[in-house]
C-alpha positions in Angstrom: -24.0 -51.6 99.7 -21.2 -50.7 97.7 -22.4 -49.7 94.6 -21.3 -51.3 91.4 -20.2 -50.6 87.2 -22.5 -53.3 85.5 -21.6 -54.8 82.1 -24.1 -56.7 80.0 -23.1 -58.9 77.5 -25.1 -60.2 74.7 -23.9 -63.1 72.3 -25.2 -62.8 68.8 -22.8 -65.3 67.2 -24.0 -68.8 66.3 -22.0 -70.3 68.6 -21.0 -70.2 72.6 -18.2 -67.9 73.3 -16.2 -67.3 76.3 -15.8 -63.7 77.5 -13.3 -61.9 80.2 -13.0 -58.3 81.4 -10.1 -56.5 82.8 -9.3 -52.9 83.9 -7.5 -50.2 82.3 -4.0 -50.0 83.8 -3.3 -47.7 86.3 -0.6 -45.1 86.1 2.3 -45.9 88.7 5.0 -44.0 90.4 7.8 -45.3 92.7 10.2 -42.5 94.0 11.1 -42.7 90.1 12.0 -46.1 89.6 11.2 -47.5 86.6 8.3 -50.2 87.0 6.6 -53.0 85.2 3.0 -52.8 85.2 0.9 -56.2 85.1 -2.7 -56.7 84.9 -5.2 -59.6 85.7 -8.5 -61.2 84.7 -11.3 -59.7 86.6 -14.3 -61.5 85.4 -14.7 -64.2 82.7 -17.7 -66.5 81.9 -19.3 -68.6 78.9 -22.2 -67.4 77.0 -24.5 -69.2 74.5 -25.5 -67.3 71.4 -28.5 -65.5 72.2 -30.9 -66.4 69.3 -31.1 -70.1 70.9 -30.8 -69.2 74.6 -32.2 -65.6 75.5 -29.0 -65.6 78.0 -26.8 -62.7 78.7 -24.0 -62.5 81.1 -23.2 -60.0 83.3 -19.9 -58.6 85.0 -20.1 -56.3 88.1 -17.9 -54.0 89.1 -17.1 -52.1 92.6 -17.0 -48.2 92.4 -15.3 -48.2 95.4 -11.8 -47.9 94.7 -9.4 -50.5 96.8 -5.5 -50.4 97.6 -4.6 -53.7 97.7 -1.1 -56.0 98.7 -0.3 -59.7 98.0 2.9 -61.6 99.1 3.2 -65.1 97.9 4.1 -67.2 100.8 6.9 -69.4 99.4 9.5 -69.6 96.8 7.5 -72.4 95.1 4.6 -69.6 95.3 6.9 -67.2 93.7 7.4 -69.2 90.8 3.8 -69.9 89.8 2.1 -66.2 90.5 2.8 -65.4 86.9 0.2 -68.2 86.3 -2.3 -67.6 89.6 -3.1 -64.8 91.5 -5.9 -65.9 93.3 -8.1 -69.4 93.9 -9.9 -71.0 91.2 -11.4 -73.8 90.5 -9.6 -76.9 89.0 -6.5 -75.3 90.0 -3.6 -75.4 91.8 -3.7 -73.0 94.5 -0.9 -70.5 95.0 -0.1 -70.0 98.8 -0.4 -66.1 99.5 -1.0 -63.4 102.0 -3.5 -60.6 100.9 -4.7 -57.0 102.0 -7.3 -55.1 101.1 -8.4 -51.8 102.0 -11.0 -49.0 100.2 -9.4 -45.7 99.8 -10.3 -42.6 98.2 -9.0 -41.1 95.2 -7.2 -37.5 95.7 -9.5 -34.9 94.9 -8.4 -31.6 92.6 -9.4 -29.6 95.7 -9.7 -30.7 99.6 -8.9 -33.8 101.4 -9.6 -37.6 101.1 -8.8 -40.7 102.7 -6.3 -41.5 99.8 -3.1 -43.2 101.3 -2.5 -46.4 103.5 0.5 -47.7 105.2 1.6 -51.0 104.5 3.4 -53.7 106.8 5.0 -56.7 106.6 5.7 -59.8 108.9 2.5 -59.9 108.6 1.0 -58.6 105.8 -1.5 -55.5 106.1 -3.0 -52.3 105.0 -4.0 -49.6 107.4 -7.2 -47.7 107.3 -7.0 -44.9 104.6 -6.4 -41.3 106.1 -5.5 -38.3 104.3 -1.8 -37.6 103.5 -0.4 -35.0 101.3 1.3 -35.9 98.3 -0.6 -38.4 95.8 -1.3 -36.2 92.8 -5.5 -35.4 92.1 -6.8 -38.6 90.8 -4.8 -41.2 92.7 -3.7 -43.0 96.1 -0.6 -43.4 97.9 0.8 -46.6 99.6 3.7 -46.3 102.1 5.6 -49.1 101.7 8.4 -50.1 104.8 11.7 -51.0 104.1 12.1 -55.0 103.0 15.0 -57.2 101.3 14.1 -58.5 97.9 14.1 -61.9 97.5 16.0 -62.9 94.1 12.4 -63.2 92.4 10.0 -60.0 93.4 7.4 -61.3 96.1 5.5 -57.9 97.4 3.1 -56.9 94.8 0.9 -53.9 95.2 -1.9 -52.1 93.3 -5.2 -51.7 92.9 -7.8 -54.1 93.9 -10.6 -55.8 93.5 -12.7 -58.5 95.8 -13.6 -61.5 94.1 -17.0 -63.2 94.0 -15.7 -66.0 96.2 -14.3 -63.1 98.6 -10.7 -63.1 97.4 -8.5 -60.7 96.8 -7.4 -59.9 93.0 -5.0 -57.1 92.4 -6.3 -55.8 88.7 -3.5 -53.6 88.0 0.0 -53.9 90.1 3.9 -53.7 90.3 6.2 -55.1 92.5 7.3 -51.7 94.9 10.7 -50.1 95.4 11.5 -50.8 99.3 11.0 -48.0 101.6 8.9 -45.7 99.0 6.2 -43.9 98.8 3.7 -45.6 95.7 1.3 -43.7 93.8 -1.5 -45.6 91.9 -4.2 -43.7 89.9 -6.8 -46.5 88.2 -9.4 -45.2 86.1 -12.9 -46.7 86.3 -12.4 -48.0 82.3 -13.1 -51.8 81.7 -12.3 -53.9 78.8 -14.3 -57.5 77.4 -13.0 -59.8 75.0 -12.8 -63.0 73.5 -11.3 -65.5 75.8 -10.8 -67.7 78.9 -9.0 -66.6 81.4 -9.7 -67.3 85.4 -10.0 -64.5 87.8 -7.0 -63.1 89.0 -4.7 -65.1 86.5 -2.2 -62.7 85.1 -3.6 -61.6 81.8 -1.0 -60.2 78.6 -2.7 -56.2 78.7 -4.0 -56.1 75.1 -6.9 -53.7 74.2 -7.0 -54.8 70.6 -10.3 -55.9 69.6 -11.8 -55.2 72.8 -15.2 -53.7 73.9 -14.3 -50.4 75.9 -17.0 -49.5 79.1 -15.5 -45.9 80.1 -17.3 -45.5 83.3 -15.4 -42.3 83.9 -18.2 -40.9 81.4 -20.8 -40.7 83.8 -22.3 -44.3 82.6 -23.7 -46.8 85.4 -24.4 -49.7 82.8 -22.8 -50.7 79.6 -24.4 -53.2 77.2 -21.5 -54.7 75.4 -23.1 -57.2 72.1 -20.3 -59.3 70.7 -21.6 -59.9 66.9 -21.3 -62.5 64.4 -18.6 -60.7 62.8 -16.4 -60.9 65.3 -16.5 -57.1 66.2 -18.4 -55.7 69.5 -20.9 -52.9 70.1 -21.4 -51.0 73.1 -23.5 -48.7 74.7 -23.8 -46.8 77.6 -26.3 -45.6 79.8 
């Protein structure tokens, strides 16, 4: 069973507050092309005041790294992609095909299953295997030749599996056709005040956020939202 990084949130203010979490944007390289990196919400929930409820909110993220790809199936879906990446309640469901595979990051020395091959029609990712090329701390996706639509309709990057089993791209780009995409994710997450459904594309902004850096060896972060609107974090 895959282990998890956990973030446990307490609301020390006097009112109910909604929180959401997202991952630090990964580094991407793609055959020298300039890429626009986008991010998605990975978890969200409302939390009552701890003083009156004793409640806490837990976000869990797999320690396993995943490569992912999503392809909206229609031009109408492409138009809606900026609003919704994955399924959520009380929202229009965007038609899409997704693929996900566990991968390893390239180590400083030695070999790992650090590379996957993307296929189209239908969309898929091969089981990860070792490939020279990806730099330490990254994994590679081999992207086949394809003809881009007027609006990009293929997205690749670091992925997560939702609590409902769907695929969310945590940090992603529209890749270049017939190219080698490298993605370097970090196990660093941010918690902010707000309500963004899982899979919703967000504006990447780490200001006024609680930073939870699991690369420092912690497995759990306690996050307190204080009455003055600031966060206090502690790893263990």
